[in-house]
C-alpha atoms as one frame of an Amber mdcrd trajectory, in Angstrom:
protein
 -39.459  16.467 -28.152 -40.321  12.822 -27.902 -41.208  11.100 -24.688 -37.988
   9.110 -24.957 -35.854  12.218 -25.277 -37.746  13.882 -22.432 -37.116  10.901
 -20.221 -33.391  10.946 -21.043 -33.148  14.660 -20.341 -34.977  14.331 -17.024
 -32.686  11.507 -16.008 -29.616  13.574 -16.910 -30.998  16.500 -14.933 -31.612
  14.269 -11.917 -28.049  12.951 -12.063 -26.728  16.500 -12.395 -28.728  17.604
  -9.350 -27.422  14.676  -7.320 -23.865  15.536  -8.316 -24.415  19.200  -7.407
 -25.787  18.221  -3.962 -22.844  15.941  -3.443 -20.472  18.740  -4.306 -22.286
  21.082  -1.908 -22.175  18.589   0.984 -18.611  17.388   0.387 -16.286  17.940
   3.361 -13.308  19.888   2.043 -11.667  20.128   5.483  -7.998  19.049   5.101
  -8.221  16.202   7.636  -5.223  13.954   8.208  -5.850  10.333   9.258  -4.085
   9.247  12.457  -5.031   5.599  11.897  -4.615   3.868   8.527  -7.253   1.240
   9.286  -4.808  -1.664   8.950  -1.818  -1.221  11.261  -0.717   0.552  14.437
   1.990   2.428  12.540   2.559   5.844  14.148   1.380   4.646  17.570   3.373
   3.570  20.637   2.133   1.741  23.758   2.968   3.334  27.107   2.108   2.533
  30.731   0.317  -0.747  31.228   0.122  -3.980  29.243  -3.459  -3.974  27.970
  -3.741  -5.470  24.480  -4.131  -3.268  21.405  -4.845  -4.737  17.967  -6.420
  -3.778  14.634  -9.635  -5.528  13.703 -11.892  -4.576  10.776 -10.458  -1.052
  10.394 -10.841  -0.497  14.163  -8.321  -0.228  16.978  -9.433  -2.590  19.749
  -8.122  -2.245  23.303  -8.638  -5.167  25.700  -8.325  -5.120  29.495  -5.978
  -7.402  31.415  -5.457  -7.867  35.130  -2.496  -6.678  37.248  -1.402  -3.778
  35.084  -1.766   0.019  35.421  -3.609   2.264  32.965  -2.474   1.588  29.400
  -2.112   4.191  26.677  -1.658   3.856  22.932   0.016   7.161  22.100   0.811
   8.936  18.857   4.517   9.007  18.061   4.041  12.621  17.014   3.449  15.532
  19.370   0.678  18.046  18.783   0.010  21.551  20.139  -3.026  23.210  18.505
  -5.427  20.912  16.673  -8.991  19.725  16.028  -9.467  15.988  16.562 -12.429
  13.815  15.618 -12.936  10.097  16.248 -15.538   7.450  17.024 -15.475   4.939
  19.872 -17.561   2.163  21.316 -17.122   1.128  24.952 -18.401  -1.673  27.156
 -20.810  -0.204  29.738 -18.655  -1.586  32.559 -15.514   0.299  31.489 -13.985
   3.710  32.059 -11.644   5.171  29.476 -10.518   8.411  27.910  -8.700  10.215
  25.102  -5.462  11.836  26.230  -4.508  15.124  24.546  -1.456  17.321  25.044
  -0.124  14.574  27.295   3.454  13.561  28.063   5.651  10.888  29.577   8.962
  12.011  31.061  11.457   9.750  32.910  11.692  12.240  35.751   7.918  12.473
  36.310   6.594   9.514  38.296   8.927   7.153  36.461   7.509   8.008  33.078
   3.824   7.939  33.988   1.542   9.366  31.305   0.009  12.642  32.470  -2.022
  15.429  30.970  -5.482  16.352  29.741  -7.934  13.481  29.324 -11.318  13.772
  27.592 -13.360  11.353  29.641 -15.206   8.285  28.325 -17.687   7.455  31.088
 -20.543   5.027  30.429 -21.440   4.885  34.136 -24.537   6.494  35.704 -22.418
   9.570  36.446 -22.309  10.196  32.661 -19.334  12.560  32.456 -18.312  11.572
  28.911 -16.713  14.597  27.259 -15.582  16.135  30.535 -11.905  16.984  31.059
  -9.735  15.251  33.659  -6.061  15.960  34.315  -4.535  12.484  34.413  -1.862
  11.939  37.121  -1.770  15.671  37.982  -4.682  17.848  39.156  -7.747  15.629
  38.782 -11.058  16.976  37.495 -10.900  20.290  35.641 -14.267  20.206  33.847
 -16.813  17.778  35.335 -20.277  17.507  33.776 -22.502  17.475  36.848 -25.503
  19.746  36.272 -25.096  19.640  32.470 -27.891  17.291  31.349 -27.602  17.959
  27.617 -23.978  16.815  27.594 -24.622  13.944  30.007 -27.448  12.554  27.879
 -25.517  12.785  24.576 -23.552   9.537  25.098 -25.205   6.393  23.713 -24.657
   3.026  25.412 -23.394   0.138  23.275 -23.275   2.376  20.204 -20.571   4.183
  18.278 -20.124   7.648  19.762 -18.487  10.616  18.035 -16.068  13.012  19.746
 -14.896  16.344  18.472 -12.055  17.904  20.481 -10.625  21.345  19.799  -7.376
  22.390  21.506  -6.458  25.884  20.360  -4.228  28.092  22.514  -5.300  27.774
  26.133  -8.828  26.638  25.208 -10.098  23.052  25.040 -13.619  22.417  23.754
 -15.369  19.042  23.382 -18.519  17.711  21.765 -20.194  14.301  22.261 -22.341
  13.317  19.278 -22.421  17.019  18.322 -23.685  18.059  21.764 -21.390  20.665
  23.437 -19.737  19.158  26.527 -16.608  20.850  27.967 -15.264  24.367  27.481
 -12.026  24.631  29.467  -9.606  27.561  29.547  -6.346  26.340  31.089  -2.742
  27.129  30.285  -0.975  24.217  31.978   0.320  22.318  28.938   0.631  23.530
  25.350   1.914  20.429  23.588   1.954  16.633  23.845   0.819  13.358  22.305
  -2.678  12.010  21.764  -3.446   8.651  23.384  -6.191   6.003  23.625  -6.640
   4.744  27.178  -7.503   1.265  28.394  -8.167   1.717  32.083  -6.766  -0.653
  34.673  -9.238  -3.107  36.247  -9.644  -4.593  39.696  -9.684  -8.280  40.582
 -13.479  -8.179  40.730 -13.724  -6.998  37.111 -13.642  -9.335  34.159 -10.548
  -9.252  31.953 -11.020  -9.199  28.211 -13.433  -6.259  28.118 -13.022  -4.142
  25.022 -13.065  -0.538  23.878 -12.878   0.315  20.172 -11.811   3.386  18.188
 -12.141   4.201  14.506 -12.121   7.097  11.981  -9.421   8.957  13.927  -8.493
  12.180  12.112  -6.802  15.431  12.954  -6.631  18.973  11.633  -3.653  21.227
  12.378  -3.985  24.030   9.814  -6.356  27.010   9.549  -7.907  26.061  12.859
  -9.747  29.325  13.382 -11.494  28.770  10.062 -12.834  25.383  11.163 -13.328
  26.004  14.878 -16.897  25.866  16.162 -18.732  28.011  18.657 -19.797  26.193
  21.835 -22.745  26.897  24.060 -21.073  25.177  27.011 -20.248  27.376  30.000
 -16.488  28.181  30.117 -14.466  27.173  33.173 -11.294  29.212  33.664  -8.730
  27.580  35.959  -6.302  30.508  36.221  -6.196  31.723  39.822  -9.072  29.400
  40.706  -9.279  26.239  42.775  -9.867  22.984  40.915 -12.650  20.636  42.036
 -10.146  18.368  43.847  -8.487  21.350  45.536 -11.813  22.570  46.861 -12.634
  19.124  48.278  -9.190  18.824  49.899  -9.179  22.132  51.726  -6.982  24.326
  49.512  -7.405  28.124  49.587  -6.417  30.845  47.162  -3.607  32.994  48.546
  -4.097  35.495  45.757  -7.365  36.250  43.975  -5.753  37.125  40.639  -7.190
  40.661  40.542  -6.387  42.673  43.683  -3.783  42.960  46.438  -6.205  41.549
  49.013  -4.462  39.388  51.595  -0.993  40.860  50.982   1.056  43.811  52.223
   4.601  45.073  51.936   6.975  43.234  54.264   7.878  46.577  55.858   4.534
  48.280  55.200   1.019  48.228  56.566  -0.390  48.131  53.045   0.494  46.885
  49.580   3.375  48.724  47.844   2.239  51.635  45.678   4.904  50.883  43.066
   7.232  48.089  42.047   4.484  45.444  41.639   2.013  45.060  38.788  -1.306
  43.185  38.816  -2.371  42.554  35.228  -3.956  39.720  33.206  -4.200  37.497
  36.237  -0.470  37.783  36.955   1.312  39.288  39.936   4.631  40.709  38.697
   7.533  42.246  40.532   9.031  44.772  38.117  12.669  45.174  37.256  14.505
  47.941  39.085  18.129  47.425  38.180  18.887  44.281  40.120  19.011  45.837
  43.574  17.303  43.822  46.309  14.016  45.419  47.423  14.923  48.561  45.473
  11.416  49.342  44.263   8.262  47.983  45.881  10.082  45.608  48.213   9.024
  42.153  49.315   5.369  41.377  49.862   3.966  38.995  52.506   0.667  37.372
  53.365  -1.397  39.080  56.059  -1.889  35.685  57.699   0.770  33.445  59.190
   1.013  29.676  58.693   2.513  26.747  60.559   2.169  23.413  58.708   1.039
  23.775  55.104   1.196  22.833  51.453   1.921  25.686  49.089   1.659  25.931
  45.273   2.971  28.829  43.195   3.433  29.119  39.442   6.286  31.467  38.475
   7.833  32.811  35.286  11.406  34.063  35.079  12.936  36.606  32.772  16.527
  36.248  31.619  19.034  36.560  34.442  16.304  37.056  37.057  16.499  36.359
  40.780  13.618  36.095  43.240  12.285  33.679  45.848   9.384  32.281  47.816
  10.034  32.514  51.531   8.166  30.781  54.345   8.185  31.018  58.151   8.996
  34.678  57.648   9.172  36.985  60.680   8.837  40.557  59.419  10.006  41.916
  62.761  13.492  40.607  61.980  15.883  42.552  59.764  14.461  46.054  59.766
  17.565  47.185  57.890  18.594  46.807  54.221  17.868  43.627  52.313  15.083
  41.106  52.300  12.996  39.895  55.203  14.263  36.793  56.934  12.836  33.339
  56.297  13.479  29.987  54.662  13.649  30.471  50.915  12.668  28.421  47.877
  15.085  29.999  45.464  13.846  31.301  42.098  16.748  31.909  39.724  17.924
  31.799  36.144  20.709  29.314  36.876  22.327  29.765  33.493  22.769  33.529
  33.592  22.736  34.672  37.234  26.043  34.504  39.167  24.287  33.423  42.374
  24.019  29.947  40.874  27.708  29.378  41.697  27.572  30.885  45.172  26.305
  29.778  48.600  27.577  27.932  51.645  28.051  24.993  49.270  28.310  25.596
  45.511  24.851  25.242  43.998  22.859  25.975  47.171  21.500  29.156  45.571
  20.211  27.518  42.387  16.580  27.247  41.316  14.351  25.361  43.818  17.192
  25.057  46.335  16.784  25.905  50.006  18.628  29.173  49.598  22.216  29.106
  50.905  21.598  25.797  52.712  20.694  22.813  50.475  21.119  22.392  46.731
  18.189  21.136  44.677  18.607  17.962  42.635  20.838  18.564  39.665  18.440
  16.630  37.446  15.475  18.876  38.268  13.028  19.582  35.394  13.237  23.249
  34.415  11.040  24.921  31.833  12.712  27.506  29.566  12.879  31.210  30.393
   9.556  32.818  29.522   7.539  29.682  30.273   5.764  28.938  33.549   7.277
  26.660  36.200   5.389  25.226  39.202   6.763  25.315  42.754   5.355  23.157
  45.529   6.433  23.341  49.171   5.334  20.932  51.890   6.013  21.598  55.569
   4.565  19.150  58.090   5.886  18.431  61.612   9.193  20.072  60.643   9.608
  17.834  57.583   9.981  20.062  54.525  10.007  19.225  50.812  10.699  21.357
  47.734   9.162  20.236  44.418   9.632  21.667  40.912   7.245  20.869  38.049
   5.884  17.807  39.830   9.251  16.379  40.923  10.673  16.399  44.465  14.097
  18.076  44.355  15.050  18.190  48.058  13.816  17.469  51.588  15.051  18.228
  55.070  14.063  18.339  58.759  13.739  21.738  60.371  15.263  22.060  63.868
  17.387  18.950  63.373  21.093  18.854  64.174  21.938  18.605  60.482  19.743
  21.638  59.705  21.356  23.696  62.490  24.827  22.792  61.254  23.941  23.971
  57.768  22.624  27.252  59.194  25.847  27.755  61.173  27.803  27.517  57.909
  25.573  29.934  56.033  24.856  33.662  55.835  22.032  33.074  58.342  24.316
  32.186  61.231  23.871  35.708  62.702  20.116  35.149  63.164  19.321  33.188
  66.339  17.038  30.157  65.777  16.869  30.893  62.066  14.083  28.963  60.305
  12.740  27.433  63.498   9.614  29.531  64.110   6.402  27.616  64.647   4.610
  29.867  62.172   5.294  32.755  59.831   4.288  34.678  56.723   4.628  33.560
  53.111   6.763  36.048  51.168   7.336  36.819  47.468  10.664  38.502  46.976
  11.542  41.714  45.179  15.164  41.214  44.157  15.090  43.936  41.528  14.348
  41.572  38.617  11.126  40.994  36.702   9.408  37.763  37.802   5.703  36.900
  37.542   3.493  34.715  39.769   0.021  33.173  39.475  -2.056  30.309  40.873
  -0.854  30.959  44.431  -2.629  28.428  46.658  -2.188  27.046  50.189  -3.621
  24.174  52.179  -3.107  24.650  55.943  -2.420  21.299  57.584  -4.415  20.967
  60.776  -4.302  18.412  63.579  -7.229  16.501  62.082  -5.186  16.010  58.882
  -2.403  14.226  60.782  -2.399  10.493  61.603
């Protein structure tokens, strides 16, 4: 073989090796681009009036004064996915990537809310942490996680990988594991790019940029990565903000500690099931208190805020009662107290009964005041969130983040409603200064979790 032929063969071999290496390193992941590099097609602006434009295959968001947080959202909704993108942010800004987020007319006049993967160039350095925008606050902060905190690079392009699969959200910042959150609050929503609002002291015209935005929605388990970050599970746990603001768990998610039967000294031996972090009253044929009976807190409460997540089965009836006096009504039926009604309005006949038609529907003050007809209700089998506020006799019922009724205990109007209801036989009904919290056994299967209370003390009042 001549030198010339040898040289040609070596060159061919070198090219073949390069091609083979390229084939080996080629990314065959079936990514789908969310941004075409030229237009904002497939994106919708929501919230504030910050400017969004396309410049050199990059989405550029620019701050303006006198406007709330702005969000450029995908027109399409996503549930399970893997998302990757790059961003560059001015060191003076705060921003984030919304995932599984929503905007409903009934919720704070359409305010964007949901999970946010934080972009934080400040000294705090929580980029990659998970914040619950316009709902629960911080779910996965990064304090005490130096590897994640040091991964972000100032004034450079940074790479995020976000996995949202089932109830698990995992994030990486420049390939460094950041958040590992297990939370079942929201399963679906849009993706959004945030331009944070700015104060008068901040300069308008500051920019944040995004590029190479791509998503994967198929074969996610195949492409999902292991993470060395420590998992945070929110189920039956207090969030960071709740801990700071004085909330307490009313149920630990595992035992019957803190509860007893309304007519017992201990927790019922049957009729209630504690399993998978859920407290479930079992079906017993629809008869009120036919199996385990109602359960109540060992402690009593005066002014408070109460949160309870509940899940109905078809045709089910139950309730959350407050200011309960277990010494009343030793006979048949449920213990006496004010009731946040839990009901399948579509299938249960109680929805058409009450002192006024509709006063026994979901989230109503049972037999007294009907909840707002436009209340947001999640379908049977999904979790709904109840919130009750009672402070200086002012009471509010909320459902899924929306206030559905309010009233004044001990007022003339309240007493008139009582006189027209089934409670008229009970003197001073609903006017006790304190009482137990009760979960009702009405003979139908209903599950509860995330039961939390914040006692309101004198120091909390103006």
